[in-house]
N, C-alpha and C positions, 0 to 999 in steps of 0.2 A: 113886733114891738120889742125893743131892746130891754134887757134886764138892767136895773139900776146897780151900779157898782157899789160894793160895800166899802165903807170908810175904814181904813186901817190905822192903827196907832201902835208904834213900836214899843213905847213905854208900857202900854197896857198889855201887849203880848209878853213882855218880860215878867209882868206881874202874874199872868196866867201860867207861864212856864214855872215860875217859882212856886206857885200854888200847887201845881201838879207834882212837883218834887216833894213838897211837904206832905201831900196826901199819900204818895207812894212810900215815903219814909214811915209815916205812922202806920200804914197798912202792913208794912214789913215787920214793924215792931209788934203789932197785934198778932200777926201770924206766928211770931216767935214765942208767944205765950204758951207754956206747956199745959196749964190747967184749962181744959175745954170749956168749963162753965164761965171762967173769967174771960176767956177769949171771946165767947159769944156775947157776953155783957159789953165788952169794949167795942166789938164789931157792931152791935145793935146801936150803941150810942154814937158811933162814928158814921153810921149810915147817912144821917142828915148832912154831915159835912161833905161826904162824897156826892150826894145828890145835888147840893148847891154848887159844888165845883163843876159837875157835869152840866148843870144848867148854864153856868157862866161860860164854859167853853163852847157849848153848842150855840148859845146866843151869839157869841163873837164870831164863830165860824160861819153862821148863817147870815147874820145881820151886819156884822162889822161893829165898829165902835159907835154906840148910840148913847142917847141920854140915859137909857136904862143900864148901861154897862157898869157905871160906877156903883149904882145901887146893888147890882148883883154881886159885885166884888165885895162890897161892904157887908152884905148878908153872909157871904162865904166866910169872910174874915171873922165876923162876930161869932158864927157857929164854931169855927175852928178854935178861937180863943176860949169860948165857953167849954168846949170839949177838953182843952188843955187844963183849964182850971178845975174841972170836975174829976178828971182821970189823970193819974200819974203814969206817964209812958216813957 
């Protein structure tokens, strides 16, 4: 039995790439914090954003663009925006 091809979406791939760059930038800024306690606090708070990005990327890599894709992206964006509003980076 042949495996069903996953549906691709170039615009969505650009959004995932942009999200990856945002996560990498914030992580780099967190790693640059000298105070270890503050760094741990920021990292702990950003963990949810990283998890949601990983979930988004993995879902797209495995399933392709599905009905669930936009919801995963929205969850990631909301978490990222919440982090930015709570923490000055």
